[in-house]
C-alpha positions, -999 to +999 in steps of 0.1 A: -153+090-182-148+091-144-120+067-135-130+035-118-096+031-101-071+058-092-035+044-089-013+065-068+025+060-074+049+079-051+083+081-066+117+096-061+147+089-084+132+057-098+144+060-134+154+023-136+119+009-127+092+035-131+087+026-168+080-010-161+056-001-133+035+023-155+036-001-185+021-029-164-009-006-159-012+002-196-009-035-204-041-043-185-073-055-203-100-028-198-137-033-201-160-005-212-168+002-175-132+002-163-111+033-167-080+041-147-061+073-138-025+071-128-012+098-104+026+098-102+036+120-072+073+126-076+095+141-050+116+162-074+136+136-092+166+147-113+178+113-125+156+109-156+125+096-139+104+124-154+118+118-189+106+082-188+072+093-177+069+117-206+067+087-229+033+077-215+002+094-230-035+094-223-050+062-239-084+070-255-099+079-222-092+045-207-059+054-190-053+090-179-018+098-164-009+128-144+026+135-131+034+160-104+070+166-094+078+188-064+096+185-030+077+166-004+080+153+032+084+117+022+064+088+007+033+092+028+031+129+021+032+120-016+004+094-010-017+120+008-013+144-021-023+117-046-054+108-026-065+145-026-062+146-064-078+112-070-111+111-088-117+073-088-141+052-068-112+031-056-076+039-046-046+015-052-011+025-042+020+011-060+056+017-055+077+030-084+093-005-089+061-026-084+042-042-112+005-051-116-002-087-125-016-091-161-054-087-164-059-081-127-085-053-134-107-077-153-109-099-122-112-071-097-141-055-117-162-086-109-156-082-071-155-045-064-192-041-059-198-023-026-179+008-017-185+001+020-159-026+016-121-026+019-110-053-006-075-068-006-056-097-022-021-109-023+013-096-034+044-115-045+081-108-040+100-126-068+135-125-051+123-143-021+096-164-039+072-154-012+034-149-015+021-122+009-001-129+028-037-143+026-067-134+046-063-110+076-081-106+109-075-082+137-054-109+154-032-114+124-029-076+119-014-076+155+015-097+141+020-083+106+008-056+081-011-061+049+010-052+018-006-019+007+000-028-030-027-055-025-054-032-011-083-015-029-093+014-006-127+030-011-121+066-019-145+080+007-124+067+037-098+093+029-124+120+037-119+109+073-083+095+073-049+104+059-015+089+064+002+101+096+035+117+086+051+112+120+054+075+111+082+075+086+080+040+073+048+024+088+020+049+084+003+024+062+003-001+090-012+025+114-039+033+089-048-003+084-051-008+122-075+021+123-095+007+094-097-028+108-111-012+140-140+003+120-169-021+125-190-004+098-163-010+071-164-045+058-129-061+051-131-087+023-102-108+010-101-116-027-079-146-036-061-129-064-025-119-070-026-082-074+011-071-078+047-079-076+066-057-052+103-055-060+121-028-041+130-044-009+120-077+008+102-057+035+093-028+012+097+007+026+095-006+061+128-024+056+147+008+051+144+023+085+132+012+119+101+033+127+107+040+164+077+063+168+053+037+154+067+009+175+064+030+206+028+038+198+015+005+184+004-010+217-018+020+223-031+019+187-041-017+190-058-011+224-077+019+211-089+004+178-092-034+186-098-035+224-082-047+255-080-084+247-060-077+215-038-054+235-030-082+260-023-106+231+000-081+214+019-072+246+024-108+256+036-118+221+060-088+221+073-098+255+080-134+243+097-122+211+118-096+229+129-122+255+138-147+228+158-121+208+176-111+240+185-147+249+198-153+213+219-122+215+234-131+249+241-166+236+259-153+205+279-128+225+292-154+249 
């Protein structure tokens, strides 16, 4: 059976959490029309991550798991590799310490109808008790990114796009800007909680400031959204920068 959804999980030294992540997929309720493939793209872990993954087997054709472990150029390189291997109609990305909500596939199956759509829902961070982040527009995307654990990407878009490896922690943001700039691709919000994301409050983007992305983002917004959004983003950035500067000078007095 051709998988309905391909779940790509980039990992590196994730022995403490990868089992819970994969188990949350196996625990889903599957209909006769819903099969899943799991593609774990590991960066060459030597901490026992691979031993944990060996415990998971194919499940009567409903869940198929493939593990590839080799050095890579980072998380987005791993995600690009996973996309190239994926056979599903839809792509979902999870981090190695994320968890799918129970029975989310049963709900999503009712909504994933048109592959000319990008569907997305919500994620939840338990430590901060924060739900992230409702419907998005181009204007909202100028202020914040969509959590990629909440997005169901149609597979065909990756025939045209891939994650740009020059952006170390925000290549998913750059991709979402490009996709929201595509007028022919319909973006549809589904009010469903898709996943918990656990690793860091800001996810991967909280680990390292992506200087190259933030230097490029104004141009990306202008190119993909138009001049009016560029003006909005630039003015907002000016206000935020000014406010931060004033706070810093006040604290240093």
